[in-house]
Phi, psi and omega in degrees: 000156183275203182278014178304138177284117178270165180285142168222175188297339182267343180240012182302132181267092180272126181249350172199141175204136168218198184294334188252334190226145167226129181243127182237161177261104184289136174274156172298135181101335175291137169258140185287315179235160179301145178218191186293346179290335184078003178290150181294124181280161178301326179301321178289323177299316180295320176300317180295321178298314181295316180300318181288314185297320185254009179052051183267122175279158175074196184286137176262132177284135174206127179253133177274122185266320182203181185224165169227149176300151184305316182280357181271150179245168171119203194290127171229132181254132172238152176261133179265352180226151178290341177289318184281330189302306181297329179290319176295317178302318180292319177304313182289319180295324182273008178061029178270352172264118186267113184252136176235132181247152169247139178224136174259121183237159185281319185251145176292140177291163181302327178233154178296329178213143182193168172250129178254130176234121178223171170247117184262134176238124182272135172254106184295336183295319178247011178050055184220145177251134182252132183266131178240150180281345176221165184297134173235170183303130177065022177264161179234139181292134182230127181230130172221158177240133178230159169213151179279123180266322186200145173254116179270182180303312184237357185224171178237135175262121178249147170252133185234133172242127182270137171262333176234163179237084183258164179301122178052033189301308183297316182299315183289314183292318178294321178299323182295331178262015176082016181247062180298140181283138182307127178089353187270080179304320184303326182249027165102001175290149191281344175208157182275160170283149184302327183265011179067015175278171163236157183274063174230125190225127174283099195272310184235152173212135174225141179196169176267129181305129187292340181249311184278344180061027177258149177290134177243130174227127179228151175232130180268124175304147180284153174300152177280114187189141185303323181290311178298321179303320182292340182287339184245008178283000000 
């Protein structure tokens, strides 16, 4: 990884917290759960944050509800209680948590707004998903809705709502229509970002609190970067 600032317990960007849930703004480069790299995952950082903030001795309970790709930024939800975790898992599995992403792409899409439907097949060898226009062996149906939010000097800002949650779905589907995400070498962008990020951000999330039954809506601030800055001017 490059010189990107990763999350630690002292710089963690918490955007919502109560007794049952903690929602953080993931930085590019953070991994949500441990993997073969052996790098410290965001889940461990959040545990350290909770232990320090509440002076908790021993092991801190934390449940991982969902994930984001390592170079992607934005909203990640963790459960702080064993009561909330299965309910949150069900919310996400049943598509009752409404997620909205922002993506900066090089080329304008064929239409200002559209629904994309593909069949994605994952290749574990190169950790990449390939989009097909019809069902192929071992593929999964992938549906997303996008609209153009803003035209920048050299890029386009898209808003994406997922109907399905497949491996690298947004990256693969946008690449297939010629809208590669800025910095995403894996899916065809011509150069990487200096910090190894890609310009894909989990921007908004809304759901009903699994314990309190109250509506929760959160927005993750964008990374500090000239391109992202231009998206909100």
